[in-house]
Short mmCIF file of the C-alpha atoms (twelve columns), coordinates in Angstrom:
data_MODEL
# 
_entry.id   MODEL 
# 
loop_
_atom_site.group_PDB 
_atom_site.id 
_atom_site.type_symbol 
_atom_site.label_atom_id 
_atom_site.label_alt_id 
_atom_site.label_comp_id 
_atom_site.label_asym_id 
_atom_site.label_seq_id 
_atom_site.Cartn_x 
_atom_site.Cartn_y 
_atom_site.Cartn_z 
_atom_site.pdbx_PDB_model_num 
ATOM 1   C CA . MET A 1   70.559 42.012 -69.190 1 
ATOM 2   C CA . THR A 2   66.813 41.603 -68.751 1 
ATOM 3   C CA . THR A 3   65.677 40.017 -65.493 1 
ATOM 4   C CA . ILE A 4   62.566 37.877 -65.841 1 
ATOM 5   C CA . ALA A 5   60.576 36.633 -62.862 1 
ATOM 6   C CA . VAL A 6   58.836 33.359 -63.724 1 
ATOM 7   C CA . THR A 7   56.230 32.192 -61.240 1 
ATOM 8   C CA . GLY A 8   55.606 28.460 -61.032 1 
ATOM 9   C CA . ALA A 9   59.070 27.844 -62.484 1 
ATOM 10  C CA . SER A 10  59.278 24.407 -60.898 1 
ATOM 11  C CA . GLY A 11  56.148 23.338 -62.778 1 
ATOM 12  C CA . PHE A 12  55.596 22.115 -66.306 1 
ATOM 13  C CA . CYS A 13  55.101 25.329 -68.283 1 
ATOM 14  C CA . GLY A 14  57.097 27.510 -65.924 1 
ATOM 15  C CA . SER A 15  60.190 25.308 -66.087 1 
ATOM 16  C CA . HIS A 16  60.210 25.512 -69.889 1 
ATOM 17  C CA . VAL A 17  59.816 29.300 -69.790 1 
ATOM 18  C CA . ALA A 18  62.577 29.713 -67.197 1 
ATOM 19  C CA . ALA A 19  65.057 27.432 -68.981 1 
ATOM 20  C CA . THR A 20  64.402 28.979 -72.389 1 
ATOM 21  C CA . ALA A 21  64.679 32.524 -71.026 1 
ATOM 22  C CA . ALA A 22  68.041 31.688 -69.463 1 
ATOM 23  C CA . ALA A 23  69.261 30.038 -72.675 1 
ATOM 24  C CA . ARG A 24  68.390 33.247 -74.526 1 
ATOM 25  C CA . GLY A 25  70.477 35.356 -72.177 1 
ATOM 26  C CA . ALA A 26  68.039 36.552 -69.514 1 
ATOM 27  C CA . ASP A 27  68.655 36.597 -65.783 1 
ATOM 28  C CA . VAL A 28  65.880 34.436 -64.304 1 
ATOM 29  C CA . LEU A 29  64.157 34.620 -60.942 1 
ATOM 30  C CA . CYS A 30  62.218 31.424 -60.227 1 
ATOM 31  C CA . VAL A 31  59.315 32.442 -58.009 1 
ATOM 32  C CA . GLY A 32  57.403 29.695 -56.228 1 
ATOM 33  C CA . ARG A 33  57.402 27.064 -53.521 1 
ATOM 34  C CA . ARG A 34  60.293 25.119 -55.058 1 
ATOM 35  C CA . PRO A 35  63.414 26.109 -57.034 1 
ATOM 36  C CA . GLY A 36  63.203 26.125 -60.805 1 
ATOM 37  C CA . PRO A 37  65.670 24.607 -63.281 1 
ATOM 38  C CA . VAL A 38  67.844 27.745 -63.545 1 
ATOM 39  C CA . GLY A 39  68.442 31.085 -61.914 1 
ATOM 40  C CA . ARG A 40  67.734 32.236 -58.379 1 
ATOM 41  C CA . HIS A 41  64.869 30.887 -56.268 1 
ATOM 42  C CA . ILE A 42  62.447 33.363 -54.686 1 
ATOM 43  C CA . ALA A 43  60.207 31.495 -52.244 1 
ATOM 44  C CA . TRP A 44  56.493 32.223 -52.670 1 
ATOM 45  C CA . ASP A 45  53.285 30.535 -51.568 1 
ATOM 46  C CA . ALA A 46  50.717 31.933 -54.004 1 
ATOM 47  C CA . ALA A 47  47.826 31.010 -51.707 1 
ATOM 48  C CA . ARG A 48  49.125 33.093 -48.810 1 
ATOM 49  C CA . GLU A 49  51.819 35.644 -49.624 1 
ATOM 50  C CA . VAL A 50  52.733 38.642 -51.743 1 
ATOM 51  C CA . PRO A 51  55.858 37.715 -53.742 1 
ATOM 52  C CA . ASP A 52  59.121 39.626 -53.672 1 
ATOM 53  C CA . LEU A 53  59.731 40.726 -57.265 1 
ATOM 54  C CA . SER A 54  62.630 43.039 -56.509 1 
ATOM 55  C CA . GLY A 55  64.925 43.429 -59.511 1 
ATOM 56  C CA . ALA A 56  62.531 41.948 -62.058 1 
ATOM 57  C CA . ASP A 57  61.965 43.788 -65.331 1 
ATOM 58  C CA . LEU A 58  59.220 41.424 -66.523 1 
ATOM 59  C CA . VAL A 59  56.891 38.967 -64.788 1 
ATOM 60  C CA . VAL A 60  55.668 35.794 -66.505 1 
ATOM 61  C CA . HIS A 61  52.972 34.256 -64.335 1 
ATOM 62  C CA . CYS A 62  52.754 30.491 -64.906 1 
ATOM 63  C CA . ALA A 63  51.873 29.463 -61.349 1 
ATOM 64  C CA . ALA A 64  48.438 27.882 -61.125 1 
ATOM 65  C CA . ALA A 65  46.426 25.247 -59.337 1 
ATOM 66  C CA . VAL A 66  45.144 22.728 -61.879 1 
ATOM 67  C CA . GLY A 67  42.725 19.825 -61.838 1 
ATOM 68  C CA . ASP A 68  39.022 19.082 -62.104 1 
ATOM 69  C CA . PRO A 69  37.678 19.042 -58.534 1 
ATOM 70  C CA . LEU A 70  34.025 18.961 -57.543 1 
ATOM 71  C CA . PRO A 71  32.123 22.261 -57.429 1 
ATOM 72  C CA . ASP A 72  32.084 23.940 -54.005 1 
ATOM 73  C CA . SER A 73  34.562 21.400 -52.622 1 
ATOM 74  C CA . PRO A 74  37.554 22.174 -50.400 1 
ATOM 75  C CA . ALA A 75  39.716 21.531 -53.478 1 
ATOM 76  C CA . GLU A 76  37.907 24.288 -55.370 1 
ATOM 77  C CA . ALA A 77  38.480 26.684 -52.477 1 
ATOM 78  C CA . ALA A 78  42.193 25.828 -52.521 1 
ATOM 79  C CA . MET A 79  42.259 26.367 -56.292 1 
ATOM 80  C CA . ARG A 80  40.645 29.787 -55.932 1 
ATOM 81  C CA . ALA A 81  43.202 30.783 -53.295 1 
ATOM 82  C CA . VAL A 82  45.956 30.290 -55.882 1 
ATOM 83  C CA . ASN A 83  44.342 31.190 -59.199 1 
ATOM 84  C CA . VAL A 84  42.343 34.222 -58.068 1 
ATOM 85  C CA . ASP A 85  43.690 35.469 -54.737 1 
ATOM 86  C CA . GLY A 86  47.241 34.590 -55.755 1 
ATOM 87  C CA . THR A 87  46.806 36.637 -58.924 1 
ATOM 88  C CA . ALA A 88  45.721 39.648 -56.887 1 
ATOM 89  C CA . ARG A 89  48.836 39.301 -54.726 1 
ATOM 90  C CA . LEU A 90  51.062 38.947 -57.780 1 
ATOM 91  C CA . LEU A 91  49.611 42.050 -59.460 1 
ATOM 92  C CA . GLN A 92  50.102 43.999 -56.244 1 
ATOM 93  C CA . ALA A 93  53.776 43.033 -56.200 1 
ATOM 94  C CA . ALA A 94  54.291 43.609 -59.922 1 
ATOM 95  C CA . ALA A 95  53.265 47.275 -59.633 1 
ATOM 96  C CA . ASP A 96  54.215 48.933 -62.955 1 
ATOM 97  C CA . ARG A 97  56.183 45.989 -64.349 1 
ATOM 98  C CA . PRO A 98  54.838 44.309 -67.502 1 
ATOM 99  C CA . VAL A 99  53.020 41.062 -66.714 1 
ATOM 100 C CA . VAL A 100 52.401 38.114 -69.030 1 
ATOM 101 C CA . TRP A 101 49.663 36.007 -67.415 1 
ATOM 102 C CA . VAL A 102 49.207 32.427 -68.627 1 
ATOM 103 C CA . SER A 103 45.503 31.620 -68.713 1 
ATOM 104 C CA . SER A 104 43.695 28.815 -70.541 1 
ATOM 105 C CA . ALA A 105 41.155 28.250 -73.301 1 
ATOM 106 C CA . SER A 106 39.085 26.624 -70.528 1 
ATOM 107 C CA . VAL A 107 37.775 30.127 -69.819 1 
ATOM 108 C CA . TYR A 108 35.648 29.996 -72.983 1 
ATOM 109 C CA . ALA A 109 31.958 29.113 -72.805 1 
ATOM 110 C CA . PRO A 110 31.395 25.374 -73.332 1 
ATOM 111 C CA . GLY A 111 29.221 23.573 -75.872 1 
ATOM 112 C CA . ALA A 112 29.014 23.681 -79.648 1 
ATOM 113 C CA . GLY A 113 30.091 26.625 -81.804 1 
ATOM 114 C CA . ARG A 114 33.812 26.506 -81.104 1 
ATOM 115 C CA . SER A 115 35.094 25.532 -84.561 1 
ATOM 116 C CA . ARG A 116 36.832 28.921 -84.794 1 
ATOM 117 C CA . VAL A 117 37.294 30.530 -81.402 1 
ATOM 118 C CA . THR A 118 38.534 34.109 -81.351 1 
ATOM 119 C CA . GLU A 119 39.438 36.033 -78.218 1 
ATOM 120 C CA . ASP A 120 35.961 37.597 -78.333 1 
ATOM 121 C CA . HIS A 121 34.238 34.253 -77.680 1 
ATOM 122 C CA . PRO A 122 32.081 34.450 -74.513 1 
ATOM 123 C CA . VAL A 123 33.805 33.779 -71.205 1 
ATOM 124 C CA . ARG A 124 31.036 32.248 -69.081 1 
ATOM 125 C CA . GLY A 125 29.170 29.069 -68.176 1 
ATOM 126 C CA . HIS A 126 32.227 27.200 -66.903 1 
ATOM 127 C CA . LEU A 127 31.765 23.521 -66.164 1 
ATOM 128 C CA . ASN A 128 34.497 23.196 -63.562 1 
ATOM 129 C CA . ALA A 129 36.489 25.008 -60.909 1 
ATOM 130 C CA . TYR A 130 39.546 25.366 -63.109 1 
ATOM 131 C CA . GLY A 131 37.652 27.281 -65.790 1 
ATOM 132 C CA . ARG A 132 35.884 29.453 -63.209 1 
ATOM 133 C CA . THR A 133 39.018 30.364 -61.277 1 
ATOM 134 C CA . LYS A 134 41.171 30.951 -64.349 1 
ATOM 135 C CA . ALA A 135 38.476 33.243 -65.763 1 
ATOM 136 C CA . ALA A 136 38.307 35.186 -62.501 1 
ATOM 137 C CA . GLY A 137 42.097 35.414 -62.280 1 
ATOM 138 C CA . GLU A 138 42.547 36.562 -65.849 1 
ATOM 139 C CA . ALA A 139 39.831 39.206 -65.370 1 
ATOM 140 C CA . LEU A 140 42.007 40.743 -62.656 1 
ATOM 141 C CA . ALA A 141 45.055 40.540 -64.912 1 
ATOM 142 C CA . LEU A 142 43.269 42.137 -67.866 1 
ATOM 143 C CA . ALA A 143 41.949 44.944 -65.664 1 
ATOM 144 C CA . ALA A 144 45.535 45.602 -64.545 1 
ATOM 145 C CA . GLY A 145 46.764 45.884 -68.146 1 
ATOM 146 C CA . ALA A 146 48.491 42.526 -68.445 1 
ATOM 147 C CA . VAL A 147 48.958 40.415 -71.560 1 
ATOM 148 C CA . VAL A 148 46.892 37.249 -71.104 1 
ATOM 149 C CA . LEU A 149 47.731 34.086 -73.070 1 
ATOM 150 C CA . ARG A 150 45.091 31.414 -73.631 1 
ATOM 151 C CA . PRO A 151 46.649 28.068 -74.658 1 
ATOM 152 C CA . ARG A 152 44.663 24.854 -74.955 1 
ATOM 153 C CA . ALA A 153 45.736 21.417 -73.665 1 
ATOM 154 C CA . VAL A 154 49.443 22.182 -73.311 1 
ATOM 155 C CA . TYR A 155 51.589 19.126 -74.013 1 
ATOM 156 C CA . GLY A 156 55.294 18.316 -74.134 1 
ATOM 157 C CA . ALA A 157 58.196 16.847 -72.227 1 
ATOM 158 C CA . GLY A 158 57.587 16.775 -68.486 1 
ATOM 159 C CA . ASP A 159 53.799 17.121 -68.708 1 
ATOM 160 C CA . PRO A 160 52.448 15.893 -65.342 1 
ATOM 161 C CA . HIS A 161 48.762 16.360 -66.137 1 
ATOM 162 C CA . LEU A 162 47.351 15.845 -69.610 1 
ATOM 163 C CA . VAL A 163 49.221 12.802 -70.931 1 
ATOM 164 C CA . PRO A 164 49.410 10.872 -67.618 1 
ATOM 165 C CA . ARG A 165 45.637 11.257 -67.268 1 
ATOM 166 C CA . LEU A 166 45.160 9.994  -70.818 1 
ATOM 167 C CA . LEU A 167 47.422 6.986  -70.307 1 
ATOM 168 C CA . SER A 168 45.642 6.074  -67.075 1 
ATOM 169 C CA . ARG A 169 42.368 5.712  -68.977 1 
ATOM 170 C CA . VAL A 170 43.635 2.835  -71.149 1 
ATOM 171 C CA . ARG A 171 42.044 -0.411 -69.979 1 
ATOM 172 C CA . ARG A 172 43.006 -3.775 -71.449 1 
ATOM 173 C CA . GLY A 173 44.191 -2.207 -74.661 1 
ATOM 174 C CA . LEU A 174 41.090 -0.010 -75.053 1 
ATOM 175 C CA . LEU A 175 40.620 3.730  -74.644 1 
ATOM 176 C CA . LEU A 176 37.008 4.922  -74.664 1 
ATOM 177 C CA . LEU A 177 36.337 8.484  -75.843 1 
ATOM 178 C CA . PRO A 178 33.045 10.392 -75.877 1 
ATOM 179 C CA . GLY A 179 31.410 10.613 -79.290 1 
ATOM 180 C CA . PRO A 180 33.039 10.530 -82.728 1 
ATOM 181 C CA . SER A 181 36.367 12.199 -83.452 1 
ATOM 182 C CA . VAL A 182 36.458 16.011 -83.733 1 
ATOM 183 C CA . ARG A 183 38.999 18.716 -84.633 1 
ATOM 184 C CA . LEU A 184 40.898 20.129 -81.671 1 
ATOM 185 C CA . SER A 185 43.565 22.730 -81.052 1 
ATOM 186 C CA . LEU A 186 46.489 21.686 -78.870 1 
ATOM 187 C CA . THR A 187 49.450 23.771 -77.692 1 
ATOM 188 C CA . ALA A 188 53.032 22.547 -77.641 1 
ATOM 189 C CA . VAL A 189 54.776 23.874 -74.546 1 
ATOM 190 C CA . GLU A 190 57.517 25.269 -76.806 1 
ATOM 191 C CA . ASN A 191 54.945 27.370 -78.672 1 
ATOM 192 C CA . LEU A 192 53.565 28.696 -75.395 1 
ATOM 193 C CA . THR A 193 57.093 29.414 -74.152 1 
ATOM 194 C CA . ASP A 194 57.924 31.460 -77.233 1 
ATOM 195 C CA . ALA A 195 54.737 33.471 -76.753 1 
ATOM 196 C CA . CYS A 196 55.508 34.089 -73.068 1 
ATOM 197 C CA . LEU A 197 58.902 35.557 -73.920 1 
ATOM 198 C CA . LEU A 198 57.634 37.686 -76.810 1 
ATOM 199 C CA . ALA A 199 54.416 38.972 -75.298 1 
ATOM 200 C CA . ALA A 200 55.846 41.636 -72.995 1 
ATOM 201 C CA . ASP A 201 55.894 43.990 -75.989 1 
ATOM 202 C CA . TRP A 202 52.325 43.213 -77.114 1 
ATOM 203 C CA . PRO A 203 49.369 45.491 -76.385 1 
ATOM 204 C CA . PRO A 204 47.495 44.466 -73.237 1 
ATOM 205 C CA . GLY A 205 44.685 41.993 -73.799 1 
ATOM 206 C CA . ALA A 206 43.964 38.335 -74.477 1 
ATOM 207 C CA . TYR A 207 45.701 36.180 -77.105 1 
ATOM 208 C CA . ASN A 208 44.982 32.601 -78.147 1 
ATOM 209 C CA . ILE A 209 48.072 30.378 -78.357 1 
ATOM 210 C CA . ALA A 210 48.005 27.020 -80.168 1 
ATOM 211 C CA . ASP A 211 49.845 24.895 -82.703 1 
ATOM 212 C CA . PRO A 212 49.693 26.042 -86.340 1 
ATOM 213 C CA . VAL A 213 46.954 23.594 -87.311 1 
ATOM 214 C CA . PRO A 214 44.223 21.754 -85.405 1 
ATOM 215 C CA . TYR A 215 44.355 17.967 -85.066 1 
ATOM 216 C CA . ASP A 216 41.973 15.098 -85.536 1 
ATOM 217 C CA . ARG A 217 41.266 14.039 -81.954 1 
ATOM 218 C CA . ASP A 218 41.639 10.298 -82.385 1 
ATOM 219 C CA . GLU A 219 44.764 10.542 -84.517 1 
ATOM 220 C CA . ALA A 220 46.384 12.952 -82.049 1 
ATOM 221 C CA . ILE A 221 45.730 10.530 -79.210 1 
ATOM 222 C CA . ARG A 222 47.149 7.650  -81.244 1 
ATOM 223 C CA . THR A 223 50.302 9.743  -81.792 1 
ATOM 224 C CA . VAL A 224 50.720 10.267 -78.060 1 
ATOM 225 C CA . LEU A 225 50.066 6.622  -77.223 1 
ATOM 226 C CA . ARG A 226 52.642 5.473  -79.794 1 
ATOM 227 C CA . ALA A 227 55.222 7.896  -78.380 1 
ATOM 228 C CA . HIS A 228 54.770 6.222  -74.991 1 
ATOM 229 C CA . GLY A 229 54.883 2.713  -76.430 1 
ATOM 230 C CA . VAL A 230 51.243 2.069  -75.582 1 
ATOM 231 C CA . ARG A 231 49.213 -0.103 -77.926 1 
ATOM 232 C CA . ALA A 232 45.517 0.565  -77.626 1 
ATOM 233 C CA . ARG A 233 42.507 0.840  -79.857 1 
ATOM 234 C CA . ILE A 234 40.111 3.762  -79.517 1 
ATOM 235 C CA . GLY A 235 36.421 3.112  -78.898 1 
ATOM 236 C CA . HIS A 236 33.637 5.678  -79.161 1 
ATOM 237 C CA . LEU A 237 31.170 5.964  -76.316 1 
ATOM 238 C CA . PRO A 238 27.816 7.475  -77.369 1 
ATOM 239 C CA . LEU A 239 27.694 11.055 -76.147 1 
ATOM 240 C CA . PRO A 240 24.510 10.669 -74.037 1 
ATOM 241 C CA . VAL A 241 26.086 7.665  -72.313 1 
ATOM 242 C CA . ALA A 242 29.312 9.600  -71.667 1 
ATOM 243 C CA . ARG A 243 27.388 12.511 -70.183 1 
ATOM 244 C CA . ALA A 244 25.368 10.201 -67.964 1 
ATOM 245 C CA . ALA A 245 28.533 8.428  -66.801 1 
ATOM 246 C CA . ALA A 246 30.173 11.773 -66.001 1 
ATOM 247 C CA . GLY A 247 27.154 12.867 -63.986 1 
ATOM 248 C CA . ALA A 248 27.137 9.622  -62.037 1 
ATOM 249 C CA . ALA A 249 30.892 9.830  -61.388 1 
ATOM 250 C CA . GLN A 250 30.570 13.369 -60.058 1 
ATOM 251 C CA . THR A 251 27.654 12.386 -57.808 1 
ATOM 252 C CA . LEU A 252 29.578 9.441  -56.351 1 
ATOM 253 C CA . ALA A 253 32.684 11.582 -55.886 1 
ATOM 254 C CA . ARG A 254 30.789 13.790 -53.425 1 
ATOM 255 C CA . LEU A 255 31.299 10.993 -50.919 1 
ATOM 256 C CA . ARG A 256 35.028 11.783 -51.141 1 
ATOM 257 C CA . PRO A 257 35.186 15.591 -51.534 1 
ATOM 258 C CA . HIS A 258 38.989 15.732 -51.611 1 
ATOM 259 C CA . ALA A 259 39.226 13.318 -54.578 1 
ATOM 260 C CA . GLU A 260 38.674 14.150 -58.237 1 
ATOM 261 C CA . PRO A 261 36.049 12.089 -60.088 1 
ATOM 262 C CA . PRO A 262 37.455 9.834  -62.843 1 
ATOM 263 C CA . LEU A 263 35.131 11.454 -65.412 1 
ATOM 264 C CA . THR A 264 33.486 14.882 -65.413 1 
ATOM 265 C CA . ARG A 265 31.126 16.909 -67.576 1 
ATOM 266 C CA . TYR A 266 34.030 19.245 -68.322 1 
ATOM 267 C CA . ALA A 267 36.179 16.399 -69.645 1 
ATOM 268 C CA . VAL A 268 33.358 15.177 -71.864 1 
ATOM 269 C CA . ASP A 269 32.817 18.693 -73.219 1 
ATOM 270 C CA . GLN A 270 36.504 19.182 -73.974 1 
ATOM 271 C CA . LEU A 271 36.809 15.888 -75.851 1 
ATOM 272 C CA . ALA A 272 33.447 15.659 -77.585 1 
ATOM 273 C CA . HIS A 273 33.199 19.094 -79.208 1 
ATOM 274 C CA . SER A 274 35.447 20.710 -81.773 1 
ATOM 275 C CA . VAL A 275 37.539 23.466 -80.183 1 
ATOM 276 C CA . VAL A 276 39.793 25.272 -82.658 1 
ATOM 277 C CA . LEU A 277 41.551 28.457 -81.570 1 
ATOM 278 C CA . ASP A 278 42.097 31.335 -83.970 1 
ATOM 279 C CA . VAL A 279 45.681 32.463 -83.272 1 
ATOM 280 C CA . SER A 280 45.837 35.274 -85.818 1 
ATOM 281 C CA . ARG A 281 45.950 37.981 -83.132 1 
ATOM 282 C CA . ALA A 282 49.185 36.580 -81.670 1 
ATOM 283 C CA . GLU A 283 50.609 35.920 -85.130 1 
ATOM 284 C CA . SER A 284 49.997 39.557 -86.071 1 
ATOM 285 C CA . ARG A 285 52.423 40.478 -83.276 1 
ATOM 286 C CA . GLY A 286 55.238 38.372 -84.734 1 
ATOM 287 C CA . TRP A 287 54.686 35.101 -82.885 1 
ATOM 288 C CA . THR A 288 54.953 31.971 -85.011 1 
ATOM 289 C CA . PRO A 289 54.120 28.495 -83.636 1 
ATOM 290 C CA . ARG A 290 57.128 26.341 -84.526 1 
ATOM 291 C CA . ARG A 291 56.259 22.981 -82.966 1 
ATOM 292 C CA . THR A 292 53.614 20.402 -83.823 1 
ATOM 293 C CA . LEU A 293 52.446 17.154 -82.317 1 
ATOM 294 C CA . GLY A 294 54.446 15.276 -84.960 1 
ATOM 295 C CA . GLU A 295 57.582 16.280 -83.022 1 
ATOM 296 C CA . TYR A 296 56.225 15.129 -79.682 1 
ATOM 297 C CA . ALA A 297 58.699 13.350 -77.427 1 
ATOM 298 C CA . PRO A 298 57.815 12.365 -73.873 1 
ATOM 299 C CA . VAL A 299 61.248 13.110 -72.377 1 
ATOM 300 C CA . GLY A 300 63.802 15.867 -72.669 1 
ATOM 301 C CA . PHE A 301 63.425 19.388 -74.018 1 
ATOM 302 C CA . ASP A 302 65.813 21.658 -75.845 1 
ATOM 303 C CA . GLY A 303 65.020 25.021 -74.293 1 
# 
């Protein structure tokens, strides 16, 4: 029986990976601050400690600090301690074991020109701490010979980040989005999970992971709102106005350095420009995305 160590197994992506691995017959070690949904708990504080990976045949690293804090804030320093320094500690503990490291499409350079993003797209110019620290962490993982997965906007049952943030932006039946609708890649957590459990046998390197087809931004958001029983119309904020509002929000947020601004330049970039991932490299290794947003359900998952 294969023993798989899943870091961050109490979190959104990690819990899906751990539960699915167990359902497929693996022995699972849930590595992190809290127990995962299955298997044995191995306590680990990624910001401070080297994990105990004794007995693991494979490591799937899902643990990460997420968010959109202000540049050079205490929150960014805390994020770096997990996403960069924690990666170094994990790789030290993994030694010669295969590592699948879950990164993010946020590592890609922002702006226009992302209508077909391959793994060779530039990794630079990050607009927020998350992109910077994930890029630095994955650079360590790639140098160590890991398989690095780059999903975009992971969604699914139990999501504590993406959808709650979206729902919180609805005001009096109106959701304002920057600019006109664009085509976007999204990643169902089930598709990412399948990739995590297949990727140990792939050649080292980076692989985009996304649903089989990109979505129209506004229609995708309507799908999510309907699934949560929220009735709202979508309004389009002119892009220069959205950028100005994001800049003002970030400036005001400096008065409260431990709080995240309600709107950031990164968020505007991610919503206002087409970002479509080319997943042919992962597909050439036998991975097939099986879920789409049309199957989205806010509760429950089938492992």
